[in-house]
C-alpha positions as CSV (number, residue, x, y, z in Angstrom):
1,X,13.9,-71.3,46.4
2,X,17.3,-71.0,47.6
3,X,17.1,-67.3,47.3
4,X,14.0,-67.0,50.0
5,X,15.6,-69.8,52.1
6,X,19.0,-67.2,52.7
7,X,16.1,-64.1,53.0
8,X,14.2,-66.3,56.0
9,X,17.5,-67.1,57.5
10,X,18.9,-63.3,57.6
11,X,21.9,-64.0,55.5
12,X,20.9,-60.9,53.2
13,X,24.4,-60.4,51.1
14,X,24.6,-64.4,50.1
15,X,20.7,-63.6,48.8
16,X,21.9,-60.2,47.0
17,X,24.8,-62.4,45.6
18,X,22.7,-65.3,44.5
19,X,19.9,-62.9,42.5
20,X,22.8,-61.4,40.8
21,X,24.7,-64.2,39.9
22,X,20.9,-64.7,38.2
23,X,20.7,-62.2,36.3
24,X,20.9,-58.7,37.3
25,X,19.1,-57.4,34.0
26,X,15.9,-59.1,35.2
27,X,13.7,-55.5,36.7
28,X,12.2,-58.2,39.4
29,X,15.8,-59.3,40.5
30,X,16.1,-55.7,40.4
31,X,14.1,-54.6,42.7
32,X,14.8,-57.6,45.3
33,X,18.1,-56.9,45.2
34,X,17.8,-53.0,46.1
35,X,14.8,-54.3,49.2
36,X,17.3,-56.6,50.5
37,X,20.0,-53.5,49.8
38,X,17.3,-51.4,52.2
39,X,16.8,-54.4,54.5
40,X,20.6,-54.1,55.6
41,X,19.6,-50.6,57.4
42,X,23.6,-49.5,56.8
43,X,24.1,-46.4,55.2
44,X,26.7,-48.1,52.6
45,X,23.9,-50.5,51.8
46,X,20.9,-47.7,51.6
47,X,23.5,-45.4,49.2
48,X,23.6,-48.8,47.3
49,X,19.8,-49.1,47.1
50,X,19.6,-45.7,46.5
51,X,22.5,-46.0,43.4
52,X,20.2,-49.4,42.1
53,X,16.7,-47.8,42.6
54,X,17.8,-44.9,40.5
55,X,19.9,-46.4,37.7
56,X,16.3,-48.7,37.0
57,X,13.7,-45.7,37.3
58,X,15.6,-44.0,34.9
59,X,14.9,-47.1,32.0
60,X,11.5,-47.9,33.6
61,X,10.0,-44.8,35.5
62,X,6.2,-47.0,35.5
63,X,7.4,-49.8,38.2
64,X,5.8,-49.5,41.2
65,X,8.4,-50.9,43.4
66,X,11.4,-49.2,41.8
67,X,9.4,-46.0,42.5
68,X,8.8,-47.0,46.2
69,X,12.2,-48.8,46.9
70,X,13.8,-45.2,45.8
71,X,11.4,-43.3,48.3
72,X,12.4,-45.2,51.2
73,X,16.0,-45.6,50.4
74,X,16.4,-42.0,50.0
75,X,14.1,-41.1,52.7
76,X,16.1,-43.3,55.1
77,X,19.4,-41.3,53.7
78,X,17.8,-38.0,54.6
79,X,17.8,-37.2,51.1
80,X,14.5,-35.6,51.5
81,X,15.1,-33.6,48.0
82,X,15.2,-36.9,45.9
83,X,12.5,-38.5,48.2
84,X,9.5,-35.6,47.4
85,X,11.1,-36.1,43.8
86,X,10.4,-40.3,43.3
87,X,7.1,-39.6,45.6
88,X,5.7,-37.2,42.7
89,X,7.3,-39.3,40.3
90,X,5.2,-41.7,41.9
91,X,2.0,-39.8,42.5
92,X,1.9,-39.0,38.9
93,X,2.2,-41.9,37.0
94,X,-0.2,-44.3,39.7
95,X,-2.9,-41.4,40.7
96,X,-5.2,-44.1,42.2
97,X,-1.9,-45.2,44.7
98,X,-3.3,-43.5,47.6
99,X,0.0,-44.6,50.0
100,X,2.0,-42.5,47.6
101,X,-0.2,-39.6,48.8
102,X,0.1,-40.7,52.8
103,X,4.3,-41.0,52.5
104,X,4.5,-37.2,51.0
105,X,2.8,-35.9,53.9
106,X,4.8,-37.8,56.3
107,X,7.5,-36.8,54.4
108,X,6.7,-33.1,54.3
109,X,6.3,-33.2,57.8
110,X,9.9,-34.3,58.5
111,X,11.8,-31.8,56.6
């Protein structure tokens, strides 16, 4: 509950520290920490988010939130090759997930 209070009050750094102190190995905590870094929207935090998602995807490639987080972070960093690779992994892992195809079309258009 404390974590949500900090998020809604735009104290993302504090929320990230709380999540990491609770349990950094918890998959949901890792996902949330990565998305908090994406929300900060600075090049440093986006790179940190990409690192978090990349490490986590290597351990667990069947988590949709991890795969999409990696897509978003790499897209915002304009690393389109990484974006395409991760969106392809998403499409293979979750073939019925239609938004993945839309994301891929958007990224291919940007590239």
